[in-house]
N, C-alpha and C positions, 0 to 999 in steps of 0.2 A: 681731903675733901675740896682743896681749892683746885687740883689738878680731873678732880668728878665735875669744876663747876667751868671749867676753861674747857673740855670736853664736847659739851651743850652747848658752848655761844658759836663753836664753829664748825661751821654746816659741810668742809670738807676740809679734809686730812691730806699733809702731804703723804702721797704714795709713789711710784712707778710711775705712773701715769702723769700724776700734775706736776711732780718735778721736772718731768723730760716736759711739759708743756711751756713752765717759766722757763726753763735752762735754753727751748731752739727758742720760745722770743726774745731774751737776753741776748743772746744770738745773730738773731733776725734786727735786730734794732744796733749792735754796735757794727751792723753790716751794713746800717748807712738805712736801716728801713724806716716807714713813716711809723709812727703812731698811729696815721688814721689809719692804718691800713692791715692793724690787729683784728683776727680774726673773732668772731663770737664764741667760740669757744675758750679760746686764750684771753678774750678779755673777763670772765666769766667766772674762771680758775683764779685768776691774777686777784680779782675784785673781793671773791671769796675767803681766799687764803691773808690777804694779805688787811681788811675789812676797809680798803681805803678804792675809791674811785682810778678807776684805772688810769687818766690822766694825769694826777696825786701820784704814781709808783715812780715815773721817770722822768728823769728831771731831761 
């Protein structure tokens, strides 16, 4: 039952596309990219997967 409830709480699941988006963002930031330059799609995916504002996901 807990798994069912948890799946209802997350509007986005990790799939090939969302995994690629997150990995590309990690690479971009590690290579010196600025958080301010994030695309709307990447911001949306990261926030939906984590449940946190984009800015709180990265140090």
